[in-house]
C-alpha positions as CSV (number, residue, x, y, z in Angstrom):
1,X,102.4,12.6,-67.3
2,X,100.6,14.6,-64.8
3,X,101.7,18.1,-66.6
4,X,100.8,16.6,-69.9
5,X,97.3,15.7,-69.0
6,X,96.9,19.0,-67.4
7,X,97.9,21.0,-70.8
8,X,95.7,18.6,-72.8
9,X,92.7,19.4,-70.7
10,X,93.2,23.2,-70.6
11,X,93.3,23.1,-74.4
12,X,90.4,21.0,-74.7
13,X,88.4,23.0,-72.3
14,X,89.4,26.2,-74.3
15,X,88.1,24.7,-77.5
16,X,85.0,23.8,-75.9
17,X,84.3,27.1,-74.3
18,X,85.2,28.9,-77.8
19,X,82.9,26.4,-79.5
20,X,80.1,27.0,-77.0
21,X,80.2,30.7,-77.5
22,X,80.1,30.4,-81.2
23,X,77.0,28.1,-80.8
24,X,75.1,30.3,-78.2
25,X,75.8,33.4,-80.5
26,X,74.4,31.8,-83.6
27,X,71.2,30.7,-81.5
28,X,70.5,34.0,-80.2
29,X,71.1,35.4,-83.6
30,X,68.6,33.0,-85.0
31,X,66.1,33.7,-82.2
32,X,65.9,37.5,-82.7
């Protein structure tokens, strides 16, 4: 169970990080 929770956490954080990068890129593009 602990391993499953760790893998789910790493996947969700990766998705969140990619999403954050995408959003910040779009924001900086709009600001220019």
